[in-house]
VOBA-1610 file (N, C-alpha, C; in pm, whole numbers, padded with zeros to 5 digits, always signed):
BEGIN
Unk+00084-00118+00000Unk+00000+00000+00000Unk+00089+00124+00000Unk+00067+00214-00091Unk+00146+00336-00092Unk+00074+00446-00014Unk+00141+00558+00007Unk+00083+00665+00088Unk-00041+00726+00026Unk-00056+00713-00105Unk-00175+00765-00172Unk-00299+00685-00132Unk-00281+00555-00101Unk-00392+00470-00064Unk-00425+00476+00085Unk-00334+00522+00167Unk-00360+00526+00310Unk-00448+00646+00344Unk-00533+00632+00444Unk-00623+00742+00477Unk-00550+00863+00534Unk-00603+00980+00505Unk-00552+01102+00566Unk-00618+01113+00703Unk-00545+01167+00800Unk-00593+01172+00938Unk-00575+01312+00995Unk-00676+01356+01067Unk-00669+01485+01135Unk-00725+01465+01275Unk-00653+01516+01375Unk-00698+01506+01515Unk-00764+01636+01560Unk-00861+01619+01650Unk-00932+01734+01706Unk-00988+01700+01843Unk-01014+01803+01921Unk-01077+01791+02052Unk-01226+01817+02035Unk-01305+01749+02114Unk-01450+01769+02107Unk-01509+01769+02246Unk-01598+01863+02272Unk-01669+01871+02399Unk-01811+01919+02368Unk-01903+01824+02356Unk-02042+01854+02325Unk-02129+01792+02434Unk-02207+01874+02501Unk-02296+01821+02605Unk-02405+01737+02539Unk-02467+01651+02618Unk-02576+01567+02566Unk-02691+01655+02516Unk-02718+01765+02586Unk-02826+01855+02545Unk-02796+01920+02410Unk-02671+01960+02391Unk-02633+02021+02264Unk-02638+01919+02150Unk-02595+01795+02177Unk-02599+01693+02073Unk-02742+01660+02033Unk-02837+01681+02123Unk-02977+01654+02094Unk-03023+01728+01969Unk-02971+01849+01945Unk-03006+01924+01824Unk-02964+01849+01699Unk-02850+01781+01705Unk-02806+01701+01591Unk-02894+01578+01577Unk-02923+01516+01689Unk-03004+01393+01690Unk-03144+01420+01634Unk-03200+01536+01668Unk-03334+01570+01622Unk-03335+01623+01479Unk-03219+01642+01419Unk-03212+01688+01281Unk-03212+01839+01266Unk-03210+01913+01376Unk-03205+02059+01369Unk-03074+02102+01306Unk-02967+02034+01342Unk-02835+02058+01283Unk-02785+01925+01229Unk-02711+01929+01120Unk-02664+01804+01057Unk-02514+01784+01066Unk-02439+01892+01065Unk-02293+01882+01059Unk-02228+01934+01186Unk-02113+01878+01216Unk-02028+01923+01325Unk-01913+02002+01260Unk-01882+02116+01314Unk-01769+02195+01266Unk-01669+02205+01380Unk-01547+02158+01356Unk-01442+02161+01458Unk-01316+02224+01401Unk-01227+02260+01490Unk-01095+02309+01452Unk-00995+02203+01492Unk-00912+02160+01399Unk-00816+02053+01423Unk-00700+02102+01509Unk-00619+02007+01555Unk-00501+02042+01634Unk-00403+02129+01554Unk-00405+02117+01421Unk-00318+02201+01338Unk-00395+02319+01277Unk-00507+02355+01340Unk-00584+02475+01310Unk-00659+02473+01177Unk-00698+02356+01130Unk-00781+02346+01010Unk-00927+02333+01051Unk-01017+02392+00974Unk-01160+02375+00997Unk-01206+02247+00929Unk-01281+02166+01002Unk-01331+02040+00949Unk-01480+02032+00976Unk-01556+01998+00874Unk-01701+01980+00887Unk-01732+01835+00847Unk-01811+01769+00931Unk-01848+01631+00901Unk-01987+01602+00959Unk-02054+01498+00910Unk-02189+01466+00957Unk-02190+01428+01106Unk-02287+01481+01179Unk-02299+01452+01322Unk-02314+01302+01348Unk-02374+01231+01257Unk-02393+01087+01274Unk-02263+01010+01285Unk-02153+01068+01238Unk-02023+01000+01241Unk-01970+00983+01384Unk-02024+01061+01479Unk-01977+01049+01617Unk-02085+01000+01713Unk-02199+00964+01661Unk-02312+00921+01745Unk-02273+00805+01837Unk-02190+00715+01791Unk-02154+00599+01872Unk-02073+00636+01997Unk-02021+00757+02004Unk-01943+00802+02119Unk-02028+00874+02223Unk-02156+00891+02196Unk-02245+00966+02284Unk-02271+00890+02414Unk-02251+00958+02527Unk-02284+00905+02659Unk-02392+00993+02720Unk-02434+00963+02840Unk-02534+01046+02908Unk-02483+01188+02930Unk-02351+01204+02940Unk-02292+01336+02961Unk-02271+01412+02831Unk-02256+01341+02721Unk-02230+01404+02592Unk-02116+01333+02521Unk-02041+01408+02443Unk-01926+01354+02369Unk-01805+01441+02401Unk-01705+01379+02462Unk-01587+01453+02506Unk-01462+01372+02477Unk-01356+01438+02433Unk-01229+01371+02415Unk-01153+01418+02293Unk-01049+01341+02263Unk-00967+01364+02145Unk-01005+01260+02041Unk-01027+01305+01920Unk-01073+01218+01812Unk-00983+01234+01691Unk-00991+01136+01603Unk-00919+01142+01477Unk-01018+01110+01367Unk-01025+01199+01269Unk-01110+01175+01152Unk-01020+01123+01041Unk-01068+01021+00972Unk-00993+00963+00861Unk-01076+00977+00734Unk-01009+01020+00627Unk-01077+01036+00501Unk-00983+01002+00387Unk-01043+00973+00271Unk-00964+00931+00156Unk-00913+01049+00075Unk-00848+01020-00036Unk-00788+01125-00119Unk-00891+01218-00181Unk-01019+01175-00184Unk-01127+01259-00236Unk-01202+01331-00123Unk-01144+01329-00004Unk-01203+01390+00116Unk-01333+01324+00158Unk-01352+01199+00121Unk-01468+01123+00164Unk-01439+01063+00302Unk-01531+01084+00394Unk-01515+01034+00530Unk-01505+00882+00532Unk-01402+00832+00597Unk-01387+00688+00618Unk-01441+00651+00755Unk-01391+00720+00858Unk-01438+00695+00995Unk-01382+00800+01090Unk-01443+00802+01208Unk-01394+00884+01318Unk-01365+00787+01432Unk-01247+00800+01490Unk-01212+00716+01605Unk-01180+00804+01725Unk-01205+00751+01843Unk-01175+00825+01964Unk-01036+00784+02012Unk-00949+00883+02030Unk-00813+00859+02076Unk-00813+00846+02228Unk-00881+00938+02296Unk-00897+00927+02441Unk-01021+01004+02484Unk-01079+00958+02593Unk-01197+01022+02649Unk-01156+01117+02760Unk-01230+01223+02776Unk-01199+01318+02883Unk-01312+01321+02982
//
């Protein structure tokens, strides 16, 4: 596998309360906009992080992976806060 085939990765911090995420869950808002650790703006579908939702919300350091066409592959949680 060459570097062109490997996913691109960007890390970011996220702190969304359960109440705030409810707006995404109800469809009022669809996308999450975050600033990466290297200061890039990233927008992705809120559904990509739904599996990380707890009663408190979604908190921690995450990594978004996408292909060469900027298509989302997955979001993984690096650590929880």
